[in-house]
N, C-alpha and C positions, 0 to 999 in steps of 0.2 A: 863969519868971524867967530872963532871959538873963544868963549870966556874961560879964563884960567880958573881952575878950582882952588878954593881956599882950604888949605890943609887944616886950619884951625876951626872950620865950620862944622858943628855937630848937627847932623841930620837925623831926626827921629821919625819913625812911622807914627801915623796918627793913632794907631791902636795902642801905642805905648804911652800916650799922654791922655787919651780919652778914657772915660769910665766904661767898663764893659757891661756892667749890670746897673740898672736903675735902683737907687735907694729910696725907700718910702718910709714915712713915719706912720706906724700903725700901732694901735694899742696892743701890746704884747709883753710878756715877761719871759725871762730865762731863769730856769731853776737847775742848779747843779751843785755838786759837792766840791767845795773849794779846798784850799790848803788845810791840812789837818782833819779832813773829813767833815768840816762844818758845812751844813746845808745853807746855800745862798740863793735867794730869789731877788732878782733885780729887774726893773723895767727896761725895755729896749729903747735905745735912742733912734735907731733906724734899722731897716731890714732890707736885704737884697737876695737874689737867687744864689749868691755865692757865700754870703756871710751876714753878720750883724755886728752891732756895737752897743755898748752900755757903759754907764758911769759906775766906777768902782774905786772911789778915792780911798776908802777905808779897807779895801781888800788887798792882801798881798798876792798879787798875780804877776808872774813873770812871762815875758815873751817866749814863745815856743812850747808852752805847756799845753797838754791835751786833756780835755775833759769830756765826759758824757753828760748830757743834760736833756732837758725837756723844754721846748718852746710852748708857751701857753697863750692861746688866743681866746677872746671873748666874742662869740658869734651867736646871735639870736638868744641871748641870755643863757647860752651854753658855753661850757669851757672845752676847748679843743686842744688836745695835747699832741705834740709832734716830737718824738724822740730823735735827738740829733747827737752827733759827735763834732766837736770843734777844736780848733787850735788858736791860741792867742798869738796874733801876728804883730800887733802894734799897740803900744801903750802911749796914752796922750800926756798932756802937760798937767797943769795944776787942777783941771777939772776931773782928772782921773778917767778919761775916756779910754775904753779898751776896744780894739778892733779884732774881730774873730772871723775865722774862715771855716766853712763846713767841711767835714770829711766823711766819706763812706755813707752818703745819703742813699737810701733805697728809692725804688721807683715810686712808691706811694708817697713818701715824704717829698720828693721832688715835685710830683703832681700837685700836692696840696699847697706847697709854697708858691708854685707858679700860678695857681688859681687865685690865691689871696693877693699876690702882687698885681696880676693882670686886672682883677676886678677893682682893686684900689686905684690903679692908674687910670682906668676908664671911668671911674666915678660911680660904678655900680654897687648896689648893696649886696653883701655876701650873706647867703643863707646856708643852713645846714644841708638842705636838700641838694643844692648845687655841689657842695663838697662830696656828698655821698655819690652823686652821679659821676663826678670826676674820678673818684676812686674806683668805680666799677669799670671804667673804660680802660682799654690798653693804649696808653698814650705814647708808647715807645716802640719803635721798630726793632725787629730782631737783628742782631749783628750779622753781617755778611760772612759767609764761609770763605775761607782762604783756599781757593781751588788752584792756586798756582802750583805748577808741577814741581817747582824746586822744593816745596815743603812736604812732598809725599815721598816716603822712603820706598825703596824697591820692594821690601817685604810687604808694605801696605798695598802697593800696586798689585803684587802677586796675589795677595789675599782677596783684593777686590775683584780681580779677574776670575779667581777660582770660585768665589761666591756667585758671581754673575753666571759663569758657565754651569755651576751646579743648579741654580734656579732655572736656567734655560733647559737643561737636560730633564729635570723633574717635570717642567711644564710640557715639554714635547712628549715625554713618556705618558703623562696623564692624558694629553690630547690624543695620542695614538691609541691608548687603551679605551678611551671613551668612543673614539671613532670606530675601532674594531668591534666593540660591543654593539654599537648601533648598526653596523653593517651586518653582523651575525643575526641580529633580530629581524631587520627589515629586508635584507637582500639574500639570505641563505635559508633554504628549507632543508633540514636534515632528516634522514630516515630514523624512525624509532628503532628499527632493527633490520638487518640484512644479512644474507648468507649466499655463498656461491652454490648454485645447483647445477648438476650435470645430468643430462638425459641418460637414464640407465635402464638396463634390462636385468631383471632378477631371475636367477636360475635356482630352482628348489630341488631338493633330493626327493626321489619318488618313494623311497623306502626308509625305514629306520635302519641306521647303520653308521659306519665311519667312512670318511672320504680321504682321498689322496689327490692333490692337485697335479695336473699335467701341463699347466700354463707355464711358458718359459719366462725368463727374467725380463724380457722386453714387454710382457703383458699383452701381446698382440695375438689374437686368435682369428681364424677364418670361420666362415659359416659352415656348420656341420662337423667341424674338427672336434676331437675329444678334448675336454677341458679338465676332467677329473674321473676317477674311478671310485666306486663305493662298494663296500662289503655289507651284505644283508643276510640275516638268518633265514633259513628255509622255513622255519616255523612261522615266522612273520609273514612269509609269502603264502603259506597255506591256511592262514587264519580264515575261518568261515567255511572251509571245505574239508575239514579233517573227518575221517571215518572213525567208527568205534575202535577199530583195531589200532588206529594211530594214537589213541589216548592212553595206551599202556605206558607206565613210567619209563621203561627202557626205550620205547619208541619216541617219546617226547624228548628224552635226553639226547637221543641220536639226531632228531630234527633240529634241536636248538643249537647243537654244536656244528651242524653242517652249514657252511657259508656259501653264498653265491655272490658273484661279482657282477657289477653293472657299470655302465659308462654314461657320463653326462657329456652332451655335445653342445657346441656354441650355436645359439639361434641366429647369429649375425656376424658380419665382419666387425669385430668389436675390439676394444681395449679394456683391460681389467681396471675397474675402479677400486674395488676392495674385495678381499676374501673374508666373508663373514664367519665361516666355521674353519678353524685351523685344521691342518692335516692330522689325521689320527683321532680327531675329536668326534664324539658321537653326536648325531643329529637326528631329530625326529622326522617322521614323514611330513613332507610339505614345508620344512624349514628352508629358508633362503640361505644358500651357501656361497653364492657369488653375485656380485653386482658388476655388470658389464655395460659399457657405453659404446654405441655405434661410432665407428671411426670417423664418420663425416659429421658427427654431432658437435655442437659448440656449447661451451659452458655459458650459463647465464646467471643473473643475480635476481633473487627474490627479495624485495624490500617491502617494509610496511611504513606508511606515512600517516600522520593524523588526517582525519577527513577534512579539516579546515584548510589543508594544503591542496585541495582538489584542483584549483586553477594552476598550480605550479607543477603538477605531475601529469600533464596531458601526454598522450602518445606522441612521439617525435621530439619531446623535450630533451635537450642535451643535459647530461649529468657528469659529475666527477666522482670517482670512487677509489677507495684504497683498501686493498686486501690485507687482512691481519698478517703480520710478519714481514711486510714490505713497506718501504717509505715512500715509494713513488705513487703519485696520483695518476689514474688512468681515465681516459674519456669513454663515454658510452651514451646510449640514448634509450629512452623509454619505449618499449614495444606495446605494452598494454597495461591497463589497470582494472581492478575489479574490487567489489565489496564482498564477494562470496568467498566463503571458506567451507571446511568440511561440515560445519554446524549451521550453515546458512549465511544470512547477512552478518557482516562484521562491522565493528565501530571504526576500523582502520582500513585504509586503502591498501590493497595488495598490488604491488607494482612489479612487473617483470622488465628487467633491464638487459639489453644486449651490449656487451663490450664492443668497442670499435676494433680492438685487437684481440684475437682469440686467447682464451685462457686454457691452460692445460688441465688434465685430469687431476694433477696434484693439488690444485686449488679447491677441489670439490669439498664442500662442507666448511670452508673457512668463513669466519665472520668478516663482514665488510662494512666500511663507513661510506655512506652515500650522501652527497650534497647536491642540491639543485641551486645553482647560482643565478640570480636575476640582477642584471647590470642596470645602471641608471638609464 
């Protein structure tokens, strides 16, 4: 059975009729500048966490007025002052009781008032040390952030994504740089210097004179084939065997102007590496005029490594190299290593490398970068 509701019945929540803060009677005073700027100091009737009351029968105070003031407490024969702001909310009857409410209290002021009220309600004695300890603690939790998506603008979202991506890219770049540096130090042994060498045969001129090359544009010559002609003076040919009759000025002039021709032949089936002396240029006896390379010879690489890389440059070790002027890395392997050079023992290892793919004579003399990579 349903009980009919009485429309004239007023139902109130208990929080509307019960007091929200406990009032205590504690020895304290309120000091503030009243109407007209007159300093007023009055004892408190009671105090709570939200406000206080005092008797002011002879003071002209109106409800709704705001005042800054100072609450003064006597603790351990010391005077404790708490700055407050309050609003007059209620004026009493003939006794002149005035009820006030706090406004804009700071965290330190709230902590102090709560400590005083709690200690008074529990019957504990209040000391200055307890109040100092209370003020040193952080008694308030931080406000929660409002992370609801509805309060974030599209520009703020874009900015947050851009900043996150920027930090991610910088972090990845730093990680990659550090990883590459560590890899270069611990897993790659680089040559101090390296050059492409080509097995060559040097052809020298037997007499002082000028030369004229007979090698074709393809640079290929057969063994015994003429590769150049040279013109030499008869006087140079007869040095050391001249008679007294040949020392006459007219005879010397005749011998010096008389030229003989000779021919240089190829010592092998070779290809031209380079012509040292240009056509028509004078060369002294024994000077190298051509560098030839056997046609079946292969170019190699001579590299120098620090001696501490001895274990990394053993014969048979695979290497990677890049010839100057080319971007592609090519494979090869170490054929031999040695500490000897023209002066004897050297402080660096001399390593001979054979490319897996043959190099042409055009690469001869080029600088090379050589790396020996050791994997995990």
